[in-house]
C-alpha positions in Angstrom: 121.4 180.4 110.1 125.0 181.4 109.3 127.1 178.7 107.7 130.5 178.1 109.2 133.2 176.0 107.6 133.4 172.4 108.8 137.2 172.5 108.4 139.3 172.1 111.6 139.6 175.1 113.8 142.0 176.1 116.5 140.9 174.9 120.0 140.6 178.4 121.3 138.0 179.2 118.6 135.9 176.1 119.0 134.0 177.4 122.0 133.1 180.6 120.3 132.0 178.9 117.1 129.9 176.4 119.1 128.3 179.2 121.0 127.5 181.1 117.8 125.9 178.0 116.3 123.7 177.5 119.4 122.7 181.1 119.3 121.9 181.1 115.6 119.9 177.8 116.0 117.9 179.2 118.9 117.2 182.4 117.0 116.0 180.5 114.0 113.8 178.2 116.2 112.2 181.3 117.8 111.6 182.8 114.4 110.1 179.6 113.0 107.8 179.2 116.0 106.7 182.9 115.6 105.5 182.0 112.1 102.9 179.5 113.6 99.4 180.8 112.9 96.8 181.2 115.7 95.3 177.8 116.6 91.9 177.1 115.2 92.5 178.5 111.7 90.4 176.5 109.4 91.1 178.2 106.0 93.1 175.9 103.7 95.8 178.6 103.3 96.1 178.8 107.1 96.4 175.1 107.3 99.2 175.2 104.7 100.9 177.9 106.6 100.5 175.9 109.8 102.2 172.9 108.2 105.0 175.0 106.8 105.7 176.7 110.2 105.7 173.4 112.0 108.2 172.0 109.5 110.3 175.1 109.9 110.4 174.7 113.6 111.3 171.1 113.3 114.0 171.8 110.7 115.6 174.5 112.9 115.5 172.2 116.0 117.0 169.2 114.1 119.8 171.2 112.5 120.6 172.8 115.9 120.6 169.3 117.5 123.1 168.0 114.9 120.7 166.0 112.7 121.5 168.2 109.7 120.2 166.0 106.8 116.9 165.5 108.5 116.5 169.2 109.2 117.4 170.0 105.6 114.7 167.6 104.3 112.1 169.1 106.6 113.1 172.6 105.4 112.8 171.5 101.8 109.2 170.3 102.5 108.4 173.5 104.3 109.5 175.5 101.3 106.8 173.7 99.2 104.1 174.7 101.7 105.3 178.2 102.5 102.9 180.9 101.5 104.9 184.1 102.4 108.2 185.4 101.2 109.7 185.4 104.7 108.7 181.7 105.2 110.2 180.7 101.8 113.4 182.6 102.6 113.8 180.9 106.0 113.0 177.5 104.5 115.5 177.8 101.7 118.2 179.2 104.1 117.5 176.4 106.6 117.7 173.8 103.8 121.0 175.3 102.6 122.5 175.3 106.1 121.4 171.7 106.7 122.8 170.3 103.5 126.0 172.2 104.1 126.5 170.6 107.5 125.6 167.3 106.0 128.3 167.7 103.4 125.9 167.9 100.5 127.6 171.0 99.0 125.9 171.2 95.6 122.4 171.0 97.2 123.5 173.6 99.8 124.5 176.0 97.1 121.3 175.5 95.1 119.1 176.2 98.2 121.2 179.2 99.3 120.9 180.7 95.8 117.1 180.1 96.0 117.1 181.9 99.4 118.6 184.9 97.7 115.6 185.3 95.5 113.3 185.6 98.5 115.6 187.8 100.8 113.2 190.3 102.4 115.8 193.0 102.9 119.5 193.8 102.0 120.8 192.6 105.4 119.3 189.2 104.8 120.9 189.1 101.3 124.2 190.0 102.9 123.9 187.2 105.4 123.3 184.6 102.7 126.2 186.1 100.8 128.5 185.4 103.8 127.2 181.8 103.9 127.9 181.4 100.2 131.4 182.5 100.8 131.8 180.0 103.7 130.4 177.3 101.5 132.8 178.1 98.7 135.8 178.0 101.1 134.7 174.7 102.7 133.9 172.5 99.7 136.8 171.0 97.7 135.1 171.5 94.3 134.1 174.9 92.9 132.5 175.6 89.5 132.2 178.9 87.7 130.2 179.4 84.5 130.2 182.4 82.2 128.0 183.2 79.3 127.9 186.2 77.0 126.4 187.5 73.7 128.0 190.4 71.9 127.5 192.3 68.6 131.1 192.6 67.3 132.4 194.9 64.6 135.4 192.8 63.8 134.9 189.0 64.4 137.7 188.0 62.1 140.4 190.4 63.4 140.5 191.9 59.9 142.3 195.0 58.7 140.6 198.4 59.2 141.2 199.6 55.6 140.3 198.2 52.2 143.7 199.2 50.7 147.0 198.7 52.5 150.6 199.6 51.6 153.2 196.8 51.6 156.8 197.5 50.6 155.7 200.9 49.4 153.2 199.4 47.0 149.3 199.6 47.4 147.3 196.4 47.6 143.6 195.9 47.7 142.6 193.3 50.4 140.2 190.5 49.7 136.9 190.8 51.5 137.7 188.1 54.1 140.9 190.0 55.1 138.9 193.1 56.0 136.9 193.6 59.3 133.7 191.6 59.2 130.9 192.3 61.6 128.8 189.7 63.3 127.3 188.3 66.5 129.6 186.7 69.0 128.5 184.0 71.5 130.8 182.7 74.1 130.7 180.3 77.1 133.2 179.2 79.7 133.4 176.7 82.5 136.1 176.6 85.2 136.3 173.9 87.7 138.7 174.0 90.7 139.4 171.1 93.0 141.3 171.5 96.3 143.7 168.7 96.7 144.9 169.7 100.1 144.8 172.5 102.7 146.9 173.4 105.7 147.2 176.5 108.0 149.8 178.0 105.7 148.5 177.1 102.2 146.7 174.9 99.8 147.0 173.0 96.5 144.5 173.2 93.7 143.8 171.3 90.5 141.9 173.2 87.8 140.2 172.6 84.4 139.0 175.4 82.2 137.0 175.1 79.0 136.2 178.1 76.8 134.4 178.4 73.4 133.6 181.4 71.2 131.5 181.3 68.0 130.3 183.8 65.5 127.4 184.5 63.1 128.2 187.0 60.4 126.0 190.0 59.9 123.9 190.3 56.6 126.2 193.0 55.4 129.3 190.9 56.1 127.8 187.9 54.2 127.1 190.2 51.2 130.7 191.5 51.4 132.3 188.0 51.7 129.7 185.5 50.4 131.9 182.5 50.6 132.8 183.0 54.3 131.1 181.5 57.3 131.3 182.6 60.9 132.4 179.1 61.9 135.8 179.8 60.2 136.6 182.1 63.1 135.4 180.0 66.0 137.8 179.6 68.8 138.0 177.0 71.6 140.4 176.3 74.4 141.0 173.5 77.0 143.4 174.1 79.9 144.5 172.3 83.0 146.3 173.9 85.9 148.1 172.9 89.1 148.4 175.7 91.7 150.1 175.9 95.0 149.4 178.8 97.4 151.5 179.8 100.5 150.0 182.2 103.0 152.2 183.9 105.5 151.3 183.5 109.2 150.6 187.3 109.3 147.9 186.9 106.7 149.4 189.7 104.6 149.7 188.8 101.0 150.4 185.3 99.6 152.8 183.5 97.2 151.4 181.4 94.3 153.2 179.0 92.0 151.1 177.8 89.0 151.7 175.4 86.1 149.3 175.5 83.2 149.0 173.4 80.0 146.5 173.7 77.3 145.5 173.4 73.6 143.4 175.7 71.5 141.6 175.4 68.2 140.7 178.0 65.5 138.1 177.4 62.9 137.6 173.9 64.2 141.3 172.9 63.5 144.1 172.6 66.0 145.9 175.9 66.4 148.5 175.6 69.2 149.5 173.8 72.4 151.3 175.5 75.3 152.6 175.3 78.8 153.1 178.2 81.2 154.9 178.5 84.6 154.1 181.5 86.7 154.9 182.8 90.2 153.3 185.7 92.0 153.7 187.4 95.4 151.3 189.8 97.1 152.4 192.5 99.5 150.2 194.3 102.0 146.9 193.4 103.7 144.6 190.8 102.4 145.4 187.6 100.4 146.2 189.4 97.2 147.8 192.4 98.9 147.8 196.0 97.9 150.8 195.3 95.6 151.3 192.2 93.4 154.4 191.2 91.5 154.3 188.3 89.0 156.5 186.6 86.5 155.9 183.9 83.9 157.5 181.7 81.2 155.4 180.2 78.4 156.3 177.9 75.6 153.9 177.6 72.7 154.0 175.4 69.6 151.9 176.1 66.5 150.1 173.1 65.1 150.3 173.9 61.4 154.0 174.8 61.2 155.5 173.4 64.3 157.1 176.7 65.1 157.8 177.2 68.8 157.9 180.5 70.7 159.1 181.3 74.2 157.7 184.2 76.2 159.1 185.8 79.4 156.8 188.2 81.1 156.9 190.4 84.2 153.9 192.3 85.8 153.2 194.6 88.7 149.8 195.7 89.8 147.8 197.0 92.7 144.6 198.4 94.0 144.4 201.8 95.7 141.3 202.7 97.8 139.9 206.1 97.2 137.6 208.5 99.0 133.9 207.4 99.2 134.8 203.7 98.7 135.9 204.0 95.0 139.0 202.1 93.9 141.7 202.5 91.4 143.5 199.4 90.1 146.7 199.6 88.0 148.9 197.2 86.1 152.3 197.5 84.4 153.6 194.6 82.3 156.5 193.8 80.0 157.2 190.7 77.9 159.7 189.4 75.4 158.9 186.6 72.9 161.5 184.7 70.9 160.4 182.4 68.1 161.5 179.9 65.4 159.3 182.1 63.1 161.2 185.5 63.0 158.0 187.5 62.3 156.6 186.3 65.6 159.4 187.5 67.8 158.5 190.7 69.7 158.8 192.8 72.8 155.8 194.5 74.5 155.0 197.0 77.2 151.5 197.5 78.6 149.9 199.8 81.1 146.3 199.6 82.4 143.9 201.4 84.7 140.5 200.4 86.1 138.3 202.7 88.1 135.5 201.1 90.2 132.6 203.2 91.6 131.4 202.2 95.0 128.0 203.8 94.6 125.6 202.4 92.0 125.1 204.4 88.8 121.6 204.1 87.5 121.1 201.1 89.8 124.2 199.3 88.5 127.8 198.8 89.6 130.1 200.6 87.2 133.7 200.3 86.4 135.8 202.0 83.7 139.0 200.6 82.1 141.8 202.0 79.9 144.9 200.3 78.6 147.8 201.2 76.3 150.2 198.7 74.7 153.3 199.1 72.5 154.6 196.0 70.6 157.8 195.9 68.5 158.6 193.3 66.0 162.2 193.4 64.9 161.4 191.6 61.6 158.4 191.9 59.3 158.0 190.2 55.8 156.0 193.3 54.8 158.4 196.2 55.7 162.2 196.7 55.8 162.3 198.2 59.3 160.3 195.6 61.2 156.8 196.5 62.6 155.6 198.6 65.5 152.1 198.4 66.9 150.4 200.9 69.3 147.1 199.7 70.7 144.6 201.7 72.8 141.6 199.9 74.5 138.8 201.3 76.6 135.8 199.8 78.2 132.9 200.3 80.6 131.2 197.5 82.6 127.9 197.5 84.3 126.6 194.9 86.7 122.9 194.8 87.7 122.6 193.2 91.1 119.0 194.5 91.4 118.1 192.0 88.5 119.9 189.1 90.2 118.2 185.7 90.1 119.5 182.9 92.4 122.8 184.8 92.8 123.4 185.4 89.0 123.4 189.0 87.8 123.2 190.3 84.2 126.1 192.4 83.1 126.6 194.8 80.2 130.0 195.9 78.9 131.2 198.1 76.1 134.6 197.2 74.7 136.6 199.2 72.1 140.1 198.7 70.8 142.2 200.4 68.1 145.6 199.3 66.8 147.8 201.6 64.8 150.6 199.7 63.0 153.5 200.9 61.0 152.4 198.1 58.6 148.9 199.1 57.6 147.8 195.5 57.1 147.9 195.1 60.9 145.9 198.3 61.8 142.7 197.3 63.5 139.4 198.7 64.8 137.0 196.7 66.9 134.0 197.4 69.1 131.7 195.1 71.0 128.7 195.5 73.2 128.6 192.4 75.4 125.6 191.1 77.4 126.6 188.5 79.9 125.6 186.7 83.1 127.9 186.2 86.0 127.7 184.8 89.5 127.7 187.2 92.4 129.9 184.8 94.4 
């Protein structure tokens, strides 16, 4: 049963939506009745199937008649009795549809995710995916969870070399100033609540929490015996208020966003910040084929009280390619002024991401490449300031074939190298990240 948003619709569309609901309900009722076994079956398994099929038929009829919650409960009981994959899929999907229409959005999502695990063919999975999208658009609160685990060659953002040159003099770095390897674990939770919606836009309130911790490798512990991975742990809490405007043509959108947050490093307060950004999309779709954005951020360091102000501009877009592949690009420029002279800088960045439409070894594959130039007019370590050139590359694999309840494992390889005119800031880092992400 396809889920449709319970939000208000235009009068001209109500008849079509109502007709579709009746048609879907009738189809599900016919399918449920078709699952009924032949009368007279005495085997316990047949009796169980008989009870499940009867409950499925009742659930479909109740949902189609507007008694959504009763139908959802009947489908839930049918799921417990179902003996086949097709029956479990139908029961879970019916339960999700019923709870959705009853306004029980969290239960609806859980049952639709359960239906995904029993989808008998790709078309059934795609149908549930459309229902999940309708559910996400209809409910006011949406949650997104991310988890990852990654061996990392440079958990402390340490220097690449053991010896560096400062003011034309060689210095040997302490072990904790050099790159230390370890295992990185991170988790993030993002909650978005829709405060209001109209035909031309909506307002959202968001909260994001993120944490990253490390365990040093045995070699790193031998190199720096007095150092613990917890010293490099990072955490962030952020609140956001977003307003979206959608043109009547449906092409592109305008967004205005205000963010405020705090972060911690090594368990101690690190900085607080506020950011105001505006973006406009051009072309078809909500984001558009071209996107322009600008932002202003003010950040204050907890330890010194030094404040910095950053102005940034960005342009980006996505170009469809032959065979369904896509190429995304970004160009960005920023300028930072600060009470601390060594923090003031200007930066230019360019990035490309290529997405493959066809699976590679059964996985969705995307490749990324980025180049950044950052100039610091002043450096306490060199008379001519400091110039950094950074190159990063990555490959991401998503395995939808291993999905469970709409969550798929992902694997990404990340590499970054920074060449600095002040060798203390030259960096090498690589990470192999194993994560889990929602398909919706």
